[in-house]
N, C-alpha and C positions, 0 to 999 in steps of 0.2 A: 456841337453835333446836333443834327436834326433829322427827322424822318420824312420831312416834307421838302419839296423843291424850293430852292431859294428864288426870291423874286428880283434879286439884284443882278439883272442881266448885264448891266454895264461892267460890273466887277468880274463876272464870269468871262466876258469877252477878252479880258486882259490875261486870263489864265488858260493853260492847257487843260481841257476838260477830258478826263479819262472815264470811260464806262467799264467798270470791272465786272466781267461776266463770270459767275460762279454758280455751281449747283446749289450750294447752301452757304450760310455764313454762321457756322457754329464752331465749337471747340474742335480744333484739328491743326495739324502742322501746316497745311496749305493756307488755311485761313489765318493762322498766327503770323505767317510770313507776310500776308497782305496787311495785317494790322501794323507790323513793324515798318513796312514800306510807307504806308500812308502817314503814319505818325512822324516819319523822319524826312520825307520829301519836303522841300521848301513850300510853305503854305502860300507864299506870295506868287508862286508860279503855277500852282495846280488847283483844280477843283476835281473832286472824285464823286462818282455815283456808283455805288455797289448794287448790281442787279442780280438778285438771287432767283434761281428757278423755283426752288421749293422751300423757301422760308429762311428765317434767321433767328438767332437767339439775342434778345435785347441786351442781356447782361454781357454777352460776348462783344456785341457791337459797342458797348460802353467802354471797352478797352481802348477804343480810338479816342485820342485826347485832343484832336484838332477840330476846328469848326467848319472846315471846308469840305465836308462829306455829307452826302445824302445816301439813303438806302431804300430800296423798294423790293417787293416780292411779287413775282409773276404768278404765284399760286399754281404751279404746274400740277396737272392731274396725273395719277399713276399711269404708266405706259406712254403711248404716243399721244401727245396733246397738241394737235395742229393749231388750236386756238391760241395757245401760248405764244407761238411764233408770230401770229398776227398782232397780238398785244405788244410783243417786243418791238416789232417794226414801228407800230404807232408811237410807242414810248421813245424810241431812239430818234424818230423824226421830230418829236417834241423837244428832246434834250439837246440834239445836235452836238454830240461829243466830237472831239477831234480824233480820239483814239478809242477803239474797243479792244480790251485786253481780256481774252478768255483763258481759262485755266483748266486743263485736262479735258478728256473727251466729251463729257456731258455738256460742258459749256461751249466746246468748239462748235457744236451744231448750231449754236446761236449766231455764229459769225455770218451765216447765210442771211439772216435777218439784218445784221449790221450792213452787209453788202447792199441788200435791197433798199435799206433806209438811207444809204448814201454816206455812211461813216467813212471819212477820208482815209483812215489808216487802221489796219487790223493786225493785232499781235496775238500770238497764241503761245502759252507756256505749257511745257511738259514737266510736271512736278513729281512724277512717279505714279504707280498704279497698284491697285489691289490685284490679287490673283483672280483672273477671269477664266471662264471656260474657253475651250477652243473656239466655239462658235462666236462667243463674245469678242474674243481677240480678233477673229477674222472680220467681224462687223466693224470694230474700232479701226482696223487698218483700212478698210474700204472707205469709211467716213473721212479719214484723214487724207487719203489719196484724192478723194472727190473734191474736198474743200481746199486742197493745196493751192490751186490757182488764185484763190481770193485772199490768201493770207500773205501779208507783206513781209512779216518777220516772225521768227520763232525764238523762244527762250527755252533753253534746256538747263535744268538745275544741276544735272550730273553728267559725267562723261558717258554713262550708260544711256541716259536720255538722248544725248547728242547722237550717239551711235545708232540708236533706234530710229531717230528721224532721218538720218542719212541712209542707212543700210536697208531699213524695212519700208519706210515711207517714200524714200527716193528724193529727199530734199537736198539741194545743194548746200554745202557748208557755208557759203557766203551769206545765206539767209538765216543762219542760226547763231544766236548769241549764247555763250555759256556763262550764266550768272548764278553763282552759288549763293545760298542763303547766308545771312549774316546774323550775328548775335550781339546784343547790347552788353558789352563787357563791364559796364558800370552798374547795371542792374544785377547781373549774375556774377557773384564773387564767392570766395571761400568763407566769407564772414556770415555765419548762420544767424546770429542774434538769438532770439528766443527759441527754445526747443520744447515748449510746453505742450505742443500738439502730439508729441510722441507718447507711446504707452509708458505708464509710470514705472514699470518694472525693468525698463531698458536702461543700460548704462553706457553712455557714449564713450567713456574712457576705456572700456574693456570689450564692448560688443563690436562685432564686425558686421556692418550693414551693407547689404547689396540692395540696390534700388532700381526701379524702372518707372518711367512716366510715359503714358500713351493710352489712347482709347483701347478698350479691351475687345477688339474685333479679331476675327480669325487670322487676318493677315499679320497681325502683331504677334501672334503665336505665344501668348503668355503661358499656355499649358506647357510648352517646352521649358520655360523658365522655372515653372513649378516643379517639373520633373527633375531638372538639373539641381535645384535647391534641395529637394528630397534626397537625391543621390549624394550631394555634398555633405549633408548632415549625417548620413549613414556612414560615410567614408572617413570622416574626421574622428580618430580614435578617442581623443580627449578634447573637451571644450566645445563640442558641437552645440551645446546649449547657448554659446555666445554668438552664434550665427543668427542674423536677422535678415528678413526680406520685406521690403516696402514696394508696393505697386500702387502708383497713383493713376487713377483713370477709371472710367466707367464703360460699360458696354455689355454685349450679350454673353461674354465669357466670364464675367466677374464672379458670378455665383458658383460656377463650376470650378474655377481655379481655387476659390476659397474653400470649397467643399473638399477638393483633392488634398489640400494641405492640412486641413483640420482632421481628416480621416486618419492621417499618419501621425497625429499627435503634435503638430507644430503650431497650434493655435497661439501659444504665447510668444512665438518667434516671428510672427507675421503681422503686418499692418497694411490692410488694403481698404482704405476709407472711401474709395470712389473718387470723383473729380474734386479738385482743390484749386483755389485761386492763388495760393501762396507758394507756388512752385519755387520761386527764387529763395525763399526761406527754408524750404524742405531739402533741396538738393545738397546743401553743404553738410547735412547730417549723414549723408551717404558716405561710405568709404569707396565703393565702386559702383559705377553706373552700368546697367546692362540693357541692351536692345536686342531682343530675340526674333526680330521680324522675318517674315518670309519674303517680303518685298519692301523697298523703300525708294524714295527719291533722295533728297538731301534732308536729313533729319534735323529739325530744329531742336529736339530734345537732346541729341548728341552734342550739338553746339552749345546749348545751355549748360550741359554737364561739364564740358571741357572748360567753359568760362568759369565754372564753379570750382575748378581745380580737381576734377575727378578723373581717374583712369576709366577707360570705357572698354567694355567687352561687347562686341557687336557681331552680328552675322555677316557673312560675305555676300551681301546683296546690295543692289542699287548703288547709291553714292557713299555707303558706309566706309569702304576702303579709301575713298578720297579724304574723308574727315579724320579717320583714326589711323595714325601711323603705327602699324603693328610692331610691338617691341619697344616703342618709344612713348606713345601716349595711351596705349592700351593694347588690346588683343582682338584680332579678327578670327572668328571661328566659322566652320562650315555651317550652312543653313540647315535648320531642322535636325541638329545633332546634339542631343541632350548630354551625351557623354563628353563631347568636346567642350560644351559649355561648362559642365561641372568641373572638368580638368582646369579650365582657365580660371574659374572662380577659386579653385583649390590653390592655385599658384599664389594668388594674392593673400590667401590665408597663411600659407606656409612661408612665404617670403614677404613679410609686411613692409619692408623697405621699398618695394616696388610701388606700393600705393602712393606714397609721397613723390617718388621719382617720376612716375608716369603722370601723376596728377599735375605736378609743376610744369612738365613739358606740355601737357594738354592746355593749360592756362595760357602759356606763352604762344602756343599755336593759334588759339582763339583770338588773342590780341593782335597778332601780326598778320594772320592770313584770312580770318573770318569775321572781321569786325563789321558791324551793321553799316558803318559809314562807307566802307568799300562797296558793299552791295548796293546801297542807295545811290551812290555816285554813278554806278554803272547803269542803273535804271534811269536816273535823271538824264544821263547822256543819251541813252536810247530814245527816251520820249522826246527830248529836245530835237534830236536829229529827225525824228518822224514828222514833226510839224514844221 
C-alpha cells in the first residue's frame, strides 16, 4: 500500500485503473465494502485510486492488504468548494483512470469533473442514505436527474435502492446492476476464541447477550435499542440480571445512550466501549444481533452477524428484509418501535432454542447467498465489460 502515486506507468497500462470517488474513507459500512472489494479483486487486473473529498483515516486505510492502491485527499472546504472540482479535474487528467466509480450523492457530484477530465466510463453506486430533510432530498433528486446523462451505469445495493433509481430518478432498469454486499465467511465464524475483552462479571454460559455494531449516529437509532433493552429488563420477571447489551461503535449519541442506561441502574449489564478493530472476535460472544436503524442500504454488519451464526433482529428499512428472512434467520420489526423491538428480544429469551435454530440458518444463508466471492465476481464482470 502507498499514499503516493506509483511511477510504474507500464504496469498500470496493463491493468484497469479505477478511481473510487467517496466523500471520506473512514470506518463505515460503505467504506468497509470498498475495502472488501479492493482486497478481493484480482491484483493482476486492477489498479485502484481512492479519491476522498474530505479526508481519510490512515488506520482504516491500512485494512487494505493489497499493494495496487493509492489514496489521496481533495481537502474539501465546508459548504460549496468550487476549487475542489478544479483540483479533481486536474488530478483525473493526470491519473487517466479507465473508470470513475462514485458512491452516494456527495461523490456523485464529482462525476461532472470526471466527464470534463475525459474519464471514459462512469459508474455510480447507491449504497443507502441517512434521513435527510425534505429540501435536502429534493436537492439530491435534482442533482441525480441532472447528472443522469453522463453516468454510464448504476449499481444499486438493495431492491429499495433500485426502485428509487427507476421510480424517482427515472433511470431505465437496463442501466442498473443490483449487486448486494458480500461477507468473508472465513473471517466471520461462530468460533469466538478469546473472550478476555468482556467485563469480568459476565458469564457466557448463563448470560443472554444482545449486541449491535455500528457508528452511533442518529440514523442508526441506538436510543431505540436502549429503550427496548430497558423495557425488556423490566418485563422479565426473573433473571433479568442475566440480560446483557453490547454496543460497538462511536459517535455523537454514545454518551447519551450510556447515560440513559446507567440512570436506570443497568451499568453492570452493558458494555459500550466505542470503536473496536476486533469485531470478528466480538460477534460470536453475542446471542442475538440487533440493528435498530431508521435507514439502511445493505448492512455489512448484518452480513457479518449472519456469518457468525447469529439470529438478527432488524428494522424494516432499506435492504434489511432482503438479508434477514423473518422467522428463519431472525426477526424484522417496524422501524422506530421500541415495544416491537423489546417483544422480539423477549422471544429469544423465553424460547432459547430459536437462538441456535435461527443462527444456524443465518450462517448457511451467508455462505450460499452472500459470500464475498459472489459480490466480487459481479463487480469484476461489470468492470471488465466497461473497458
